[in-house]
N, CA, C and O of each residue as an XYZ file, in Angstrom:
476
protein
N     195.852    110.920    251.868
C     195.126    111.801    250.980
C     195.780    111.784    249.605
O     196.992    111.614    249.481
N     194.972    111.961    248.592
C     195.458    111.957    247.225
C     196.367    113.155    246.966
O     196.123    114.255    247.460
N     197.395    112.926    246.201
C     198.311    114.005    245.846
C     197.627    115.027    244.943
O     198.144    116.131    244.767
N     196.474    114.681    244.368
C     195.768    115.589    243.482
C     195.115    116.735    244.243
O     194.752    117.743    243.635
N     194.957    116.606    245.557
C     194.298    117.638    246.338
C     195.320    118.530    247.038
O     196.399    118.072    247.416
N     194.974    119.803    247.208
C     195.892    120.717    247.892
C     195.882    120.493    249.407
O     195.102    119.694    249.925
N     196.736    121.192    250.079
C     196.783    121.162    251.536
C     195.487    121.788    252.066
O     195.207    122.950    251.770
N     194.697    121.044    252.839
C     193.420    121.581    253.320
C     193.575    122.802    254.230
O     192.621    123.561    254.405
N     194.740    122.999    254.801
C     194.932    124.175    255.650
C     195.116    125.450    254.819
O     195.067    126.558    255.353
N     195.327    125.285    253.520
C     195.566    126.434    252.651
C     194.354    126.851    251.825
O     194.248    128.010    251.427
N     193.445    125.923    251.566
C     192.276    126.246    250.747
C     191.171    125.232    250.987
O     191.417    124.125    251.467
N     189.956    125.622    250.648
C     188.825    124.694    250.695
C     188.289    124.454    249.275
O     187.310    123.731    249.088
N     188.942    125.069    248.278
C     188.482    124.910    246.906
C     189.549    124.284    246.015
O     190.750    124.463    246.218
N     189.064    123.541    245.018
C     189.903    123.024    243.943
C     189.297    123.497    242.636
O     188.113    123.828    242.580
N     190.093    123.530    241.599
C     189.612    123.991    240.297
C     189.022    122.832    239.505
O     189.304    121.669    239.792
N     188.204    123.150    238.512
C     187.745    122.103    237.600
C     188.915    121.361    236.946
O     188.820    120.158    236.702
N     190.010    122.060    236.662
C     191.181    121.402    236.069
C     191.773    120.367    237.023
O     192.234    119.312    236.588
N     191.761    120.670    238.329
C     192.230    119.694    239.312
C     191.383    118.426    239.231
O     191.911    117.314    239.200
N     190.068    118.609    239.197
C     189.151    117.469    239.137
C     189.353    116.701    237.835
O     189.366    115.470    237.836
N     189.509    117.417    236.735
C     189.713    116.768    235.440
C     190.975    115.920    235.439
O     191.069    114.944    234.694
N     191.940    116.285    236.265
C     193.198    115.546    236.328
C     193.067    114.156    236.906
O     193.910    113.299    236.645
N     192.015    113.911    237.695
C     191.864    112.579    238.295
C     190.520    111.914    238.041
O     190.306    110.781    238.472
N     189.625    112.581    237.363
C     188.257    112.062    237.205
C     188.216    110.682    236.538
O     187.317    109.890    236.822
N     189.159    110.390    235.672
C     189.157    109.092    234.988
C     189.934    108.013    235.736
O     189.985    106.864    235.296
N     190.542    108.380    236.871
C     191.228    107.378    237.690
C     190.201    106.445    238.332
O     189.051    106.838    238.526
N     190.596    105.230    238.659
C     189.665    104.319    239.345
C     189.158    104.938    240.649
O     189.902    105.623    241.351
N     187.891    104.691    240.962
C     187.275    105.287    242.151
C     188.019    104.968    243.438
O     187.983    105.761    244.379
N     188.687    103.835    243.498
C     189.347    103.459    244.755
C     190.650    104.218    245.007
O     191.211    104.125    246.099
N     191.139    104.969    244.017
C     192.385    105.719    244.243
C     192.212    107.229    244.100
O     193.149    107.981    244.369
N     191.054    107.674    243.691
C     190.849    109.114    243.516
C     189.910    109.656    244.600
O     189.243    108.889    245.293
N     189.867    110.976    244.737
C     188.923    111.564    245.684
C     187.473    111.228    245.305
O     187.144    111.028    244.135
N     186.648    111.175    246.305
C     185.213    110.981    246.108
C     184.643    112.269    245.536
O     184.893    113.344    246.081
N     183.885    112.187    244.456
C     183.266    113.353    243.832
C     181.774    113.293    244.103
O     181.102    112.337    243.716
N     181.253    114.326    244.773
C     179.836    114.357    245.143
C     179.159    115.550    244.500
O     179.615    116.684    244.645
N     178.072    115.295    243.790
C     177.198    116.334    243.245
C     176.151    116.617    244.316
O     175.413    115.712    244.706
N     176.075    117.856    244.798
C     175.121    118.182    245.868
C     173.909    118.947    245.347
O     173.167    119.535    246.134
N     173.699    118.948    244.034
C     172.548    119.645    243.461
C     171.271    118.834    243.673
O     171.310    117.693    244.134
N     170.153    119.441    243.332
C     168.857    118.779    243.444
C     168.600    117.904    242.212
O     169.275    118.034    241.191
N     167.623    117.021    242.328
C     167.338    116.044    241.269
C     167.023    116.702    239.927
O     167.456    116.207    238.886
N     166.280    117.809    239.931
C     165.936    118.459    238.664
C     167.186    119.024    237.976
O     167.252    119.058    236.748
N     168.164    119.463    238.754
C     169.419    119.950    238.182
C     170.256    118.796    237.650
O     170.875    118.902    236.591
N     170.270    117.700    238.388
C     171.015    116.512    237.969
C     170.490    115.994    236.628
O     171.252    115.490    235.803
N     169.181    116.126    236.428
C     168.581    115.666    235.172
C     169.054    116.491    233.977
O     169.026    116.009    232.844
N     169.488    117.728    234.217
C     169.939    118.600    233.133
C     171.347    118.273    232.654
O     171.625    118.277    231.454
N     172.232    117.990    233.607
C     173.617    117.704    233.264
C     174.327    117.133    234.473
O     173.865    117.272    235.605
N     175.449    116.493    234.224
C     176.225    115.882    235.300
C     177.656    115.653    234.840
O     177.968    115.697    233.650
N     178.514    115.408    235.826
C     179.887    115.017    235.553
C     179.941    113.514    235.831
O     179.643    113.076    236.942
N     180.314    112.740    234.840
C     180.355    111.291    235.030
C     181.348    110.924    236.130
O     182.388    111.561    236.293
N     181.001    109.887    236.875
C     181.875    109.413    237.934
C     181.569    110.004    239.295
O     182.333    109.815    240.242
N     180.455    110.722    239.404
C     180.099    111.347    240.667
C     179.189    110.449    241.511
O     178.600    109.492    241.008
N     179.088    110.774    242.790
C     178.045    110.245    243.659
C     177.068    111.403    243.847
O     177.470    112.564    243.766
N     175.802    111.109    244.096
C     174.805    112.173    244.242
C     174.259    112.175    245.653
O     173.666    111.198    246.109
N     174.466    113.289    246.337
C     173.888    113.501    247.663
C     173.424    114.955    247.700
O     174.256    115.856    247.812
N     172.122    115.205    247.609
C     171.651    116.591    247.683
C     172.112    117.241    248.996
O     172.226    116.568    250.021
N     172.370    118.521    248.956
C     172.906    119.232    250.113
C     172.094    118.970    251.377
O     172.669    118.795    252.452
N     170.786    118.941    251.267
C     169.938    118.712    252.431
C     170.114    117.338    253.068
O     169.714    117.132    254.214
N     170.704    116.408    252.345
C     170.916    115.056    252.860
C     172.292    114.868    253.499
O     172.592    113.787    254.006
N     173.120    115.892    253.480
C     174.473    115.749    254.027
C     174.488    115.353    255.499
O     175.266    114.474    255.871
N     173.662    115.963    256.358
C     173.714    115.552    257.767
C     173.476    114.047    257.968
O     174.127    113.426    258.809
N     172.569    113.474    257.218
C     172.282    112.050    257.350
C     173.323    111.182    256.645
O     173.346    109.967    256.840
N     174.176    111.785    255.839
C     175.134    111.023    255.031
C     176.574    111.140    255.518
O     177.476    110.577    254.897
N     176.809    111.853    256.607
C     178.176    112.103    257.071
C     178.950    110.807    257.270
O     180.101    110.712    256.846
N     178.349    109.813    257.902
C     179.077    108.566    258.171
C     179.487    107.869    256.886
O     180.621    107.403    256.772
N     178.587    107.790    255.922
C     178.936    107.105    254.675
C     179.970    107.909    253.883
O     180.832    107.326    253.225
N     179.894    109.232    253.939
C     180.899    110.052    253.259
C     182.250    109.857    253.937
O     183.264    109.672    253.264
N     182.265    109.898    255.251
C     183.517    109.720    255.995
C     184.156    108.369    255.682
O     185.379    108.262    255.594
N     183.335    107.350    255.516
C     183.854    106.012    255.229
C     184.518    105.939    253.856
O     185.330    105.049    253.607
N     184.176    106.873    252.962
C     184.731    106.877    251.608
C     185.710    108.025    251.378
O     186.086    108.294    250.237
N     186.125    108.703    252.444
C     186.908    109.929    252.307
C     188.415    109.752    252.419
O     189.137    110.743    252.534
N     188.908    108.524    252.388
C     190.346    108.304    252.569
C     191.193    109.076    251.550
O     192.283    109.543    251.881
N     190.703    109.212    250.326
C     191.440    109.921    249.277
C     190.955    111.350    249.085
O     191.340    112.019    248.126
N     190.112    111.814    249.995
C     189.564    113.166    249.893
C     188.160    113.157    249.326
O     187.688    112.160    248.781
N     187.510    114.291    249.470
C     186.146    114.487    248.981
C     186.106    115.826    248.263
O     186.602    116.831    248.773
N     185.513    115.832    247.080
C     185.277    117.079    246.352
C     183.787    117.139    246.036
O     183.217    116.221    245.446
N     183.174    118.250    246.447
C     181.741    118.451    246.228
C     181.565    119.516    245.159
O     182.317    120.490    245.117
N     180.568    119.331    244.290
C     180.256    120.375    243.318
C     178.757    120.603    243.252
O     177.960    119.734    243.604
N     178.390    121.805    242.788
C     176.994    122.181    242.599
C     176.904    122.963    241.286
O     177.673    122.706    240.360
N     175.982    123.901    241.202
C     175.822    124.666    239.972
C     176.943    125.696    239.795
O     177.635    125.688    238.777
N     177.123    126.582    240.782
C     178.132    127.645    240.680
C     179.186    127.616    241.775
O     180.095    128.446    241.765
N     179.095    126.692    242.713
C     180.118    126.565    243.738
C     179.753    127.081    245.115
O     180.560    126.972    246.039
N     178.571    127.634    245.284
C     178.189    128.163    246.594
C     177.674    127.057    247.525
O     178.105    126.967    248.675
N     176.775    126.235    247.044
C     176.271    125.129    247.878
C     177.377    124.139    248.187
O     177.447    123.613    249.298
N     178.237    123.880    247.223
C     179.330    122.933    247.468
C     180.329    123.491    248.479
O     180.939    122.732    249.232
N     180.494    124.791    248.501
C     181.351    125.415    249.512
C     180.741    125.205    250.905
O     181.451    124.896    251.861
N     179.434    125.374    251.004
C     178.747    125.103    252.281
C     178.895    123.634    252.657
O     179.137    123.311    253.819
N     178.751    122.746    251.682
C     178.863    121.307    251.951
C     180.268    120.941    252.425
O     180.420    120.190    253.388
N     181.284    121.460    251.762
C     182.665    121.162    252.159
C     182.947    121.708    253.558
O     183.607    121.047    254.360
N     182.454    122.905    253.850
C     182.622    123.484    255.182
C     181.923    122.633    256.231
O     182.465    122.412    257.314
N     180.730    122.159    255.918
C     179.993    121.286    256.829
C     180.771    120.000    257.086
O     180.915    119.574    258.233
N     181.270    119.385    256.023
C     182.019    118.136    256.180
C     183.267    118.346    257.027
O     183.588    117.513    257.874
N     183.963    119.435    256.810
C     185.147    119.720    257.625
C     184.759    119.886    259.096
O     185.467    119.409    259.984
N     183.641    120.560    259.353
C     183.176    120.744    260.730
C     182.808    119.411    261.378
O     182.817    119.290    262.603
N     182.487    118.415    260.557
C     182.140    117.089    261.056
C     183.361    116.178    261.153
O     183.228    114.989    261.441
N     184.543    116.730    260.913
C     185.771    115.948    261.059
C     186.354    115.394    259.774
O     187.359    114.684    259.812
N     185.747    115.702    258.640
C     186.282    115.249    257.352
C     187.146    116.384    256.818
O     186.694    117.212    256.027
N     188.389    116.406    257.264
C     189.278    117.531    256.995
C     189.756    117.660    255.568
O     190.267    118.709    255.177
N     189.595    116.599    254.777
C     190.069    116.635    253.391
C     188.904    116.821    252.415
O     188.900    116.256    251.321
N     187.904    117.631    252.831
C     186.752    117.948    251.975
C     187.000    119.276    251.270
O     187.492    120.230    251.872
N     186.657    119.325    250.001
C     186.859    120.510    249.176
C     185.628    120.776    248.331
O     184.790    119.896    248.133
N     185.532    121.990    247.839
C     184.492    122.403    246.902
C     185.152    122.664    245.550
O     186.258    123.201    245.486
N     184.466    122.280    244.469
C     184.989    122.597    243.138
C     184.554    124.021    242.787
O     183.368    124.306    242.619
N     185.537    124.894    242.682
C     185.319    126.310    242.399
C     184.528    126.491    241.095
O     184.894    125.951    240.052
N     183.453    127.251    241.178
C     182.675    127.567    239.978
C     181.648    126.527    239.588
O     180.843    126.763    238.687
N     181.659    125.378    240.247
C     180.652    124.349    240.012
C     180.657    123.775    238.606
O     181.619    123.910    237.850
N     179.541    123.129    238.287
C     179.427    122.465    236.989
C     179.364    123.487    235.856
O     179.688    123.169    234.712
N     178.947    124.710    236.171
C     178.922    125.748    235.151
C     180.351    126.051    234.673
O     180.602    126.157    233.473
N     181.262    126.187    235.612
C     182.669    126.433    235.235
C     183.279    125.201    234.573
O     184.089    125.326    233.654
N     182.889    124.004    235.041
C     183.346    122.754    234.405
C     182.983    122.784    232.923
O     183.804    122.448    232.070
N     181.742    123.192    232.619
C     181.280    123.253    231.238
C     182.079    124.259    230.418
O     182.375    124.016    229.248
N     182.424    125.373    231.023
C     183.172    126.413    230.314
C     184.638    126.042    230.097
O     185.203    126.343    229.046
N     185.258    125.388    231.086
C     186.700    125.168    231.031
C     187.133    123.753    230.644
O     188.215    123.569    230.086
N     186.296    122.753    230.937
C     186.719    121.375    230.756
C     185.928    120.634    229.684
O     186.513    120.025    228.789
N     184.601    120.683    229.770
C     183.769    119.879    228.883
C     182.582    120.683    228.368
O     181.531    120.721    229.008
N     182.744    121.323    227.219
C     181.653    122.149    226.670
C     180.418    121.344    226.267
O     179.373    121.927    225.977
N     180.525    120.011    226.243
C     179.359    119.186    225.950
C     178.406    119.082    227.142
O     177.267    118.641    226.990
N     178.871    119.488    228.325
C     177.996    119.521    229.501
C     177.146    120.789    229.376
O     177.682    121.897    229.390
N     175.821    120.630    229.253
C     174.965    121.811    229.061
C     175.039    122.788    230.238
O     175.145    122.389    231.397
N     174.980    124.070    229.904
C     174.905    125.111    230.922
C     173.441    125.470    231.113
O     172.641    125.388    230.181
N     173.105    125.864    232.319
C     171.728    126.279    232.604
C     171.701    127.456    233.544
O     170.625    127.941    233.895
């Protein structure tokens, strides 16, 4: 697991600052970043370097997510509620290094990148 992620037994959330610390690292050495919002939300704004899997598609995507989870998985949504559900689901499916980005893309816009539109 990537050193950028906390101990999964202590938390299921990471901060936008945590994500910002590794977002520019090559995909093969950083955690997988998944946007679980719907297509209309994705059209409004996004964090570059993400993979897109709407929350409703997670059950069908578990195997492919697990195959890419060696360095951890961080899921984000608008405010952090759907991504928390997604991370909990992934952990229940055996992906123990799954996390949610606290506050979602809205908090990312406030704390990391004000050029990302808020909605």
